[in-house]
N, C-alpha and C positions, 0 to 999 in steps of 0.2 A: 505493500499499500505506500503510495506517494504521500509525502508530508503534504499539507496546505498552510503553507508560513504566509501571513500577512505581510511581512515585511517588504520593502520595495527600496531600491535605488540606495546610494549609501553617501557619506559625506565623510571626509578625511577627519575632520573635528569631531562629530560625535559617533562616526561609524553607523548612522542611520538617517535615512532618507524620509520616512514617513510611514503611512499604514493605509492599506487599501483593504476594505472589509470582504469577504467574500461570502456569498449567497450561501446558506446553510451550513455557516459556521459559527459556533458560537465566538462571541467576544470574549478576547484573552485580558487577563488581570495587566500582562505585561504591555499591552496597546495602550489602555488607560493611563497606565503608568508614565509610560514614554511621553504621551500628552501632557501629563501632569508636569513632568520634567522640562517640556520644552516652554510651556508658560511660565513657569517658576523661572526659568533661566532668562525667558524674555523681561520680566518684571525686574531682574537683577540688572540686568543689560540696560534697561529703560525705567528709571525709578518712576519718573513722573507721568507714565503712562496710564490712560484711563480711557475707557472706551465700552460699549455696549456689546451684548452677546455677537451680535452680528458683525460688529467691527472687529472684535477678537478673534471670529473665525476667518475673516478675512485677511485682516492685516497682520496679526500677532504672529500667527501660524505661518511656518514656512510656504513659500509659494511653489508652484509648478509640480516639479515631480515629487517634492517631499512635502506637498501639503497632506495635511491630514483630513481624510474624508471619512464620515460617518461614524467617527468617535463623537460621543457626546460631549460635547464641549460644555454644556451647561451644568454636567453631573462632575466634569473635570473642574470645574469652578467653584462649585460647592466643595469639593475635597480640599480645595485650596483655602476656601474660607474657613473649614472646619480645621484646618492646620494653622490657621492665622498668618497665613501669607497674603490673602487677599480680603478687601473689605467690598461688602456691595453698598451703592448709593442709588436711594430712589429719589427722583426728581419729581418736582410738582406736575410737570407733564406726563408723569407714568413710564418716562424712560428710567431703565436701570444701567448703571455705569458701574464697573469693575475696576478697581486700581489694587496696587500693592499698599499694603497695611503699613504706616507709617510707626517706627517704634517708639514706645513712649517712656 
């Protein structure tokens, strides 16, 4: 039986290029953890960044071949909030922005 690995592409710096889900395949914790690590690294590199879920999906995650697809970004953000790395800000117009938690 051939292995069905979801990882595609590669980067010299991270040795990881992205995640592509496969139909009928159960999502792996490793995929979720990789997405979480990528967002945490982005926030470390861009400490003033703040954006909506859509903006994060489009701009914070790697583009083109390394772009994460179908990984539940909202769940990844919830995990980062639970770890104390990210805060959620609800604006009066109903938009929700996520940003790095400023250490107190």
